[in-house]
Structures are given as C-alpha cells and as structure tokens.
C-alpha positions as a printed Julia matrix, in Angstrom:
183×3 Matrix{Float64}:
 -136.56  195.23  -78.52
 -133.28  195.46  -76.55
 -131.26  198.21  -77.33
 -127.41  197.29  -77.34
 -124.96  199.99  -75.9
 -122.35  197.73  -77.75
 -122.89  195.06  -80.43
 -119.49  193.27  -81.15
 -120.97  191.02  -84.17
 -118.64  189.25  -84.4
 -115.85  189.78  -81.91
 -112.21  189.3   -82.61
 -111.53  187.64  -79.22
 -113.49  187.07  -75.95
 -112.33  186.1   -72.56
 -113.93  185.41  -69.02
 -111.1   185.63  -66.43
 -110.36  187.34  -63.04
 -107.82  190.06  -61.45
 -106.5   190.13  -57.99
 -105.34  187.38  -55.48
 -107.61  184.43  -54.65
 -110.37  185.3   -52.15
 -110.12  188.87  -53.37
 -110.59  188.61  -57.55
 -112.93  190.42  -59.56
 -114.39  188.19  -62.48
 -114.96  189.87  -65.65
 -116.02  189.25  -69.35
 -113.93  190.9   -72.06
 -114.35  191.18  -75.76
 -112.8   193.08  -78.57
 -113.97  194.06  -82.15
 -111.77  196.3   -83.75
 -110.89  199.53  -81.53
 -114.07  198.64  -79.48
 -112.73  196.81  -75.84
 -115.69  196.11  -73.73
 -115.32  194.57  -70.16
 -118.34  193.67  -68.03
 -117.98  192.41  -64.31
 -119.69  189.2   -63.29
 -119.87  187.39  -60.17
 -117.53  184.04  -59.91
 -120.83  181.99  -60.08
 -121.86  183.61  -63.05
 -118.88  182.82  -64.92
 -119.01  179.44  -63.95
 -122.33  179.08  -65.36
 -121.58  180.9   -68.41
 -118.78  178.35  -69.17
 -120.81  175.44  -68.18
 -123.84  176.54  -70.37
 -121.82  177.35  -73.39
 -120.1   173.64  -73.04
 -123.37  172.21  -72.79
 -124.75  174.19  -75.61
 -121.8   173.09  -77.79
 -122.33  169.36  -76.89
 -126.15  169.88  -77.89
 -125.23  171.58  -81.25
 -122.61  168.63  -81.8
 -125.44  165.94  -81.25
 -128.44  168.19  -83.14
 -125.72  168.9   -86.13
 -123.42  165.89  -86.73
 -122.12  167.66  -90.1
 -120.71  170.59  -88.06
 -116.93  170.85  -88.14
 -115.49  170.76  -84.74
 -115.26  173.53  -82.6
 -111.36  173.8   -82.37
 -109.88  176.11  -79.62
 -106.62  176.5   -81.61
 -105.51  180.06  -82.19
 -107.36  181.91  -80.19
 -106.04  184.75  -77.69
 -107.17  184.27  -74.05
 -105.36  187.37  -72.22
 -107.26  190.35  -70.97
 -106.39  193.54  -72.28
 -106.03  197.03  -70.19
 -107.49  199.08  -69.56
 -110.11  197.02  -67.85
 -112.59  199.68  -67.13
 -116.19  197.71  -66.78
 -119.03  198.98  -68.6
 -121.48  197.77  -66.13
 -122.07  194.68  -63.74
 -124.14  191.95  -65.31
 -127.44  191.16  -64.17
 -128.63  188.79  -66.63
 -126.98  186.51  -69.34
 -128.47  184.79  -72.31
 -126.7   182.49  -74.93
 -128.04  181.2   -78.18
 -127.03  179.72  -81.53
 -127.48  181.48  -84.91
 -127.62  178.38  -87.23
 -127.43  180.38  -90.68
 -124.3   182.06  -89.42
 -122.65  179.14  -87.32
 -122.06  181.59  -84.57
 -123.05  181.78  -80.74
 -124.26  184.84  -79.38
 -124.22  186.02  -75.8
 -126.23  188.86  -74.54
 -125.46  190.59  -71.04
 -127.82  193.08  -69.64
 -126.59  195.25  -66.76
 -127.81  194.82  -63.23
 -129.53  198.3   -62.25
 -130.24  199.69  -58.85
 -133.86  200.27  -58.25
 -135.83  202.45  -55.76
 -137.97  199.23  -54.6
 -135.08  196.94  -53.94
 -131.22  197.54  -53.74
 -130.45  195.39  -56.76
 -132.86  194.3   -59.45
 -132.9   193.31  -62.96
 -134.38  195.82  -65.29
 -136.89  194.73  -67.92
 -135.8   194.23  -71.35
 -136.17  197.85  -72.71
 -134.71  199.61  -69.89
 -131.37  197.93  -69.0
 -128.13  198.81  -71.12
 -127.22  195.3   -72.82
 -124.18  194.1   -74.68
 -124.21  191.62  -77.62
 -121.19  189.5   -78.37
 -121.36  187.05  -81.31
 -118.48  184.5   -81.94
 -117.63  181.02  -83.49
 -118.08  178.03  -81.58
 -114.66  177.28  -81.24
 -113.71  180.82  -79.81
 -116.6   180.42  -77.22
 -115.38  177.08  -76.16
 -111.99  178.46  -75.76
 -113.15  181.16  -73.4
 -115.34  178.56  -71.61
 -112.43  176.11  -70.86
 -110.27  179.2   -69.78
 -112.81  180.4   -67.66
 -113.19  176.98  -65.75
 -109.35  176.93  -65.56
 -109.39  180.38  -63.8
 -112.25  179.45  -61.48
 -110.22  176.39  -60.37
 -107.16  178.38  -59.66
 -109.05  180.0   -56.79
 -108.87  179.18  -53.09
 -108.97  175.31  -52.37
 -112.14  174.1   -50.49
 -111.97  172.58  -47.22
 -112.93  168.71  -47.43
 -114.48  168.87  -43.96
 -116.63  172.05  -44.07
 -116.64  173.34  -47.53
 -115.27  176.78  -46.84
 -112.35  178.34  -48.58
 -108.95  177.67  -47.07
 -106.98  181.02  -47.2
 -103.28  181.24  -47.79
 -102.71  181.87  -44.18
 -104.43  178.57  -43.16
 -108.18  177.65  -42.3
 -109.86  177.16  -38.85
 -112.17  174.48  -39.67
 -115.11  174.08  -37.22
 -115.78  170.41  -38.17
 -112.46  169.33  -37.1
 -113.15  167.3   -33.77
 -115.18  170.03  -32.41
 -112.14  172.47  -32.0
 -110.63  174.91  -34.37
 -107.47  173.67  -35.55
 -105.7   175.38  -38.34
 -105.53  173.48  -41.7
 -102.98  174.58  -44.14
 -102.93  173.14  -47.53
C-alpha cells in the first residue's frame, strides 16, 4: 500500500502552472489544504498529459453518468502561491474517480535516483507519494488553465517544428540555408 507524504483530501485549490520565461520555464503542480501547501515539479509534457487525461476522464464521466451536475469551473482560484518549494520531481501520475464522493483523485509519486540507472521510478512502496482529491469542476479548471499555460510558451516553427526563441529562429529547412525567422 502506498504511503502518502501528503494526503490533501480534499484540496481547497489546485493549479498546474509554470514560472520563468518561455524556453526556461519550470512546470509544477501545487495544491493547498488548510495550512498545508504542496508543490511538485513536472515536465511540460507531463502537465500537458495530465490536463488532457483529466479532461478525457471528465468527458467519460459525463457520458457514463448523465445525471451528474456539470463540472463548472467558476469560482476556482488558479494562481500559484509562494513559497514555491517543491517536495519532489514527479516520476509517475495516476488519476481516478471516486463515484461515492463525486471527487477526482490524483496520485503523484516521486522520481527517485537509483544506483542501477540515473533516473528510475520506484516501486509502489518505496517512492514518496502525494494524493490530491478535488471536485470535478476544480480539476476541469486546473486542466484548462494548464493547457493555457502550455500554449503561452514559445511558438513552434511551421517548417521544422522546433521552438522559436524571442531573438528569432534559424530554420534548417528554409531553402537549405539558415535564415532568421522572427514571429
């Protein structure tokens, strides 16, 4: 059985966001329950996958349980709080739905450094874990906000698919020469 370092059930707020300039951002998941504030570091793609997975779960719940009230996003605070001191870098995320309580749960397990390889995910019993439990509307708000944060990053070059820096972009696919493309 997993031991939770933090068990925020239920959370008062949850946000997936980023700090820093595009191209140098650190992505994180942060939640609060009372005086307990927990921040976890994730990769950009993990935040994207989490947001899309939550939205997909909500869509499935709406079709499976047509009598559920809508998961409204109004009234949820979506700003990170200071201090932003991460408990750990996430190595594994799982989501699920508690039908009895009508809540979505999210379990984040830490990435641990092992002797056999530089980065591995620990087994269920040894990795520190955090559980966040939130109403469907709060999780929808978190997911929609996360997708907005991701979209606010660097634009992608339509020719080569690489990110375009603020100073411009030298695209290797532009007629065989490296020409600056500034958007």
